[in-house]
N, C-alpha and C positions, 0 to 999 in steps of 0.2 A: 667531440673531442674530450670535452669537460666532464662529461658524464663516466669517464671511463678512469677519471684520476683516482688513485688508491684501490683500483679493484685488480684481483688476481691475475696472472697471466691467462690462466684457464679461462675465467669468467670473459676476459678481454676477447679471446679467440671463440669463446661463444656467441657473444654479440659480433663481433664480425662474420662469422658463418651465416647468423639469422638474417643481417641484412646486406649479405651479398659482397663484403668487403675484404673476405678473407685472402684475397690474392694481394693486399696493400697492406699485410701485416707487418712485413718490416720496416715501412715506414712509422706505423703506428709504435713499435716498440720502440723505435729509436724517439720520437715524439714523448713517449710515457715513461724513457728512461727502463725499458725490460729488455730484456739477450734472449737468443734462443736457447741457448744454456738451460736458463731460469724455466722457460718453459716447457723443458723436456723433464724437468725434476718432477718427482712423484709426492705430492702433498700426502701427509698422513690424516687420516681420517680422522675428523672429528665426531666425539660423542655426540648423539642425539640430546638436545636440550628441551623442554616442555616450553620453554620461553621465546625460543630462539632458533632458527635453523643452521646456525654456526655457533660452535662454543666460543667462549668468551676468550679463551687463551689461543683462538686463531690469530694470527699476526696478520694486521690490514695494516695497509698503509694510509694515513690519514692525514691529509692537507690541514693546513693552518685556518683556510676557510670553513673546511668540514667540521672541524675539531668546535671552531665558533658556533656554527649552526646547531650542534650536538648539544653544545652547553647552553644554547638557546634555550632549545626545544624541551631541554630538561628541566630547565628553570620555571620555563612557562607551563609544565605540565605540573611540577609542583604547586605554581599559583593557581593552575585552575581546579585541578582536582584534589582540593584539602580536603579529602576526608579519610580516615582510617578502615573503612569499612572492607570487605575482601570484595571487590567489585572490577569491573574490566572495561578496557576501553579498546574500541575496534579499530584496528588498522588494514588500511584498504590501498592494495595496488592498482589504481582505475584501469591501468594498461593492461595489464593480464588478469583483471578481474579475481586476484588471490586476495582473500580475507583472513584474516588474523585476530584473535580477541588475546589481550596482554594485561596483566594485573596493573593495576595502576603504581604500585610502588617499583615494578620493574622499568616503567617509562621515566619516572622521577631519578635514577641512577645513571650515570652519563657513562659509565662502561657498558651496561647491559644495553642502554638502546644505541650505543655505538655499534654494538654487536648484531643487532635486530636489522638496524638500518643498513649495516654494509651486507648483511645476509643474502643469499642467492635472490630469494624475494624481492626485495627491494633494491638491490645493489643498484640498478639502472638508473635509479633517481628521478624517475618520471612518473607524474602524478600519483606521489605517494601523499593520503590522507590518513587524517584521525576522526574518529567521532567526537562531537560535541557534549554527548551525554555519557553517561556511565550506564553500565549495563549489570543486570544482578547476576546472570550465567554468559557462559560462552555459547548458547544456544543459536541465538540470531541477532540481529541488530535492528528491532522491530520495536513499536510503541509499547508493546505487551512487556517486554523485556526491560525497560527503562528503567533505572535505580533512580538517578537523579539527573537534572538538567542543570549544570554549572554554567553552562554557557550560551547566550542566546545572539545568533547573529544576524547581520542583515547584508544581503549581498548587493552591493552596488555597481549594477551592470551601465556603467557611465557612456559607453559606446552607444546605447541604444537613445542615447539624448543629444539631438542636434547640436544644443549649444555646449556640450562638453564632450563632444565626440572626439576633437582631434587633441584632447589633453591627455597629460601623463596623471596615472592614478594618485601620484604625490600632489599634483597641482589640484585635481579632484577633491581631495583629503584637505588640502587648504582653505578651499573655497567654502568646504563643510563646515570648518573649524571656526571659520569666522562667522559666516552666515546661521549655522543651524545649532553648531554645539552650545549648550547651556541655554538655549530660545526654546527649540521643539526637540532635542534630545539628549539626555545627559551626555556626560566624556566617556566614551568608549574605553573599557581597560586594555583593550589591545587594537590594531589594525594589521590586516594581511593583504598585502598589495604583489600584483607581479601581471597576470594577465586583465585583471580588473580590482576595484576594492571591496575588503570586506571588515564590517565591523562587527567586533564582539564586546560583548556585555558581561561582566561574572556578577552571578548572582548567588547569595549566602543562601545554603542552607535551603534549596528547592529540591528536595526529595518529594519523589512521587508513593504516596501512601496506597496499600494495598484496596483495590476496589474503587479508588478514587481518580476522578478525570480533573480535579479541581488544578493541580501542580501544572500538566499538561495544557491547558485551557489557558491561563493565565501566560505561561510562555509563548503560546501560541499569539494571543492578545497583544504581548508586549512587541514581539515580532512584526504583526501585522500593522501595529499603530506607527511604530517607526519607520517600517516602509511605506507608509502611506505619505508623512512627512517629508520623506527623503525621494520622493515621487518624482520631482524635477532632475534628478540625478539619476534617474534608472532604477532605484531601490526596488527590491523585491522581498518580501517576507519568505522565511526559509521552516521546515517541518524541523520538529524536536529531534529527529534522526539524522538530521544532516551531518557534513564533514566539512573538515579545515584542513588546511594543505600543511605540509610540513617545512619547515624554513629550509632553505637551500636547494628544495626540489625542484624539478622543471616541470614547467606546464605546456603540455604537449600540442597546445592548441597555437601558441605563438614562440614557444622556446624561451619563454621569460621566466625567470629565476625568482622563487617566491622568498619574500622577506616578511618578518613581522617585527611590529615595534608595539613593546610592551610598555603600559601607562601607569598598570598597578590598582585602578581604582576598583572598588568592588562594593556592591550595591545589595541592600537590604529587599526583600520583594515589596514590602509594605512602603518603602521610600519612593518604589518607582511607582507603586500604585496611585501613592499620595501625590507626589510632585509632577508626575510623567504622563499619568493616563487619565482621560476624561472620566467625572464620575458618571456612574450607570445610572440611567432613564431611573424613574420615580417606580415607574409600573414594574422592574425587575425584582425592586426590594421587596413590594407587595407581592409580586408573583410567588419569591422566594419564602417569604414568610408564612405564605397560605398553606394550612393543613390540608391534606389530603382528606378527600371524603371516604371513610372506613366504611360507610354503609352500603358504598356501591359495589353492586355485582357483578364482575365480568365472568361471562361466560368463557371455561375451558374444559379442552377435553382432559378427563382424567385418564389415568394409565389403563384402566380397563376398557374402556370406550375406546380409545385409539387402537390399541391392541387388537380390539374384537374387530372394528372397522377395517383394519390392516389384513386380517385373516379372510374377510370376505373381497377386499381387493385380489388376494391373490388366487382366491378361486375364480374370482371375474375373467384376470388374465388368463388362467388356461383355457378357460370356457372360450375365450374371445379368439384363441390359436387352434383350438380343438385339440386341446392337448399335444398339438406339434409344435413344439418350441425348444430353444437352446435354455440352458441356465436349470435343469431339472433339479439338478443335485442341490444347487443355490436355492431353489424355492423351497423346497424339503425342508431345509437349514432352516430357513427364515419361517416358514410356518412351526416348526417344533418350536423354533424361539419366543418366537410372538403368544403361540399358544401358554406358554409356561409365564410370559409376563402379565397375560390376561386372566392368572387366576387355574388355569386348567393344571391337574394332576399329571406327573411325569408319565402315567399310562394314557391319560386323556389326550395329551399333547402328542406322544406317540403314535397312538391309533388315527388321530387328526391329518398327522403328516402322512402316516400310510394310504389314508384315503385320498388326499390330495394328489399322492404317486400314481394311484389307481386310474387316475383320470387322464393322466398323459396317455400319448397315442403308444408310446414303447416304455413301458413302466421299467423303473430301476429294480434292481432286485430288492427285494425286502430287507433282509438281514444284512446286505451291504449297505443300503442307505441309512439302516437301523443304526448301525455300528460307526458311521462316519458323521452322524449327526448328533451323537449323544453328548458331547461334551458341552452340548446348551444345557444341559440340566446342571451343570457346575457354574456356568456365568453364560447370560443372554446377551445378545447382539442386537445393537441398533445401527441401520445403516440411513443416510441420506437419501432422501427422493431421490436425487439426481444421479446416484450409484446405483440405485435398484432400477431405475428406467434405463440407464445407461448398460448396463448387464446384461437387461432382459431385451436390449435393442426395441425398446418402445419409443416410437416416434410421438409428437406431438399431435398429429393426426389421430394417429390410434387411440392417444388418452381422449381425445374427445368423442371417439365413438364408444371406448370403453365405460366412460362414466365413471370413474375411480372416486373413492370419496377421500382417501388420505395420501396416497402414492401420485401426486401430481407434481407437474414442474412450475416454477414460476411463470414462464409464459402460458401454460392451461392455466393458472391461477388467475392473470390478469383479462384472458379470455372471459373467463368465466364472469368476473366482476363488471366486464364490460356490457356482456348480455344480461346481467343483473340489471345495471343502470339502465339501459335500455328499456326494460321490460316496466320497469319501475316510472320513467318517463311515459308511456306509452298508456299505461294505466291512469296517472295521474293526469294527463292531457284530454285521452279518447276515453278514459273508462276501462278499456280491455288490453291488458299486455301482452295479448296472444295476436292483435292485429297486425297482419302484413304490411310490408314496406308498400306494396302495390294499392292495397285498400288505403293507405295513407296518404298515396298520390292522389288517388280519385277524391277523397274527401277534401285534400287540398284544393284541387282543381274546382269544386264546386263552391267553395268559400271565396275563390279568386273570381268566378262568374258573377257570383251575387254581388261583390263589392265592387265590380265593374260595372254590374248594373246600376248600382246606387249611384254612379258616377264620379268615384273615388279615384284619384290620380293614384300613377304607378308606384310613386315613393310613399304615399301613405298607404298604399297594399303593402307593400316591405316591410313596413314600419310596424303594422298591425299585425303581420303573419311572422316578423319575424325571419325573412327569407330574403336571399341575396336577389339584386335584380336580374343577374341572369337565369337564375332558376325561374322568377316570374315569367320572364320572356319565354323560356322553353315551353312552360305550364299554359301559355297563352297560344303558342303555335300548337300543341297537340290538341287544346281545344277548338280551335279552327280547323284543322284537321277533320275532327270528329263530325264539324257541322254545330257545334254545342254555342259557337261565338261566331259573329259577323265581323 
């Protein structure tokens, strides 16, 4: 009932229908001081806003506790996201999986924040979350899109600890405050509690530079180190893309109300590294300062060689299927594209495309396929190996038989590496990379026989030949069955 306080009558009806309590609506109206007359009134349609699903002009009944929570969150956002950059914070309704990005200035404004949290998307007030990092664009809440990491969190799931299982979040926080804060970890900038306890540390100016992982790595390291020091309380490190919960929202796990206490502490990253993190090992600084060997030659396939090999692979695929395969148009398209990338002239690329078309059991019409693939002269296209194999319906078993050079899956790549290692081992050990497994077993049996004739114990034979005792026992049984051993 509490989550319906302040909702419009239509939203109350929608929730009652959703959870099967619509027949009890009169009782709910009475408790919420709503009337049937108000329910039948038509609300004016509010204009769409890019920052919220309802207009700020919409009249919303807000209780005193809701107003207090909104003010608290607006102040907290102003404290945590203290940047003037045009970046975004990710809001998530975990219950419905709805996600939205909002400019940080919008969340710092109490009126706009109230409009957002009372919109239809967030009005149920259950499992509402915000990102602890800011994002450069509204595209996605991923590592690649992170702009800054102002908050580092430690989740304290004390219910996993038998010692603290029966305590409340406040009692666990008091215990951490007395025994850990100031000794193993700094004083948190804020704490969040409800179902469990979350510690938040405000870091000044921890921006992510383009092409650098340094800021992300230090944030992960801080979270990992602090969580390890609080492991007796069930603490766990969290990724930089994790979320916190909105104050006053409901945690669906146990129905607890989220509360936030803000202490206002802020830390420089150098201060954290100097006072609260263990020094890096000596070898790390030496490795970091070591200059790379610029004279080292790393063989890489250049564009010309790669595209030439790809063209050979396409012809091998057609040959394997005897020209009877799906994806003929796609193959013609890729051959013409890779031919141009390999340095062929437009006329040579066109002729090569028509050549592979002639290898098909049912060739496509020349003028149509030439017209449909003509745009590769303006722009060449490159697809991942997995995409090409999927579109041409090529299985790992087919890859092994085709012996393609460049169009191979990760599974086939690993298989080839295993075969290469086995061949190298057999060449180093037996002098012949092509020796069969049966021949290896026969050689092993002869060695076992000679060692037994010398009077060695089975344990010593296993150590010399580096084989398992059960393997030795099988070889002895085979030798006895063949009559080679008494």
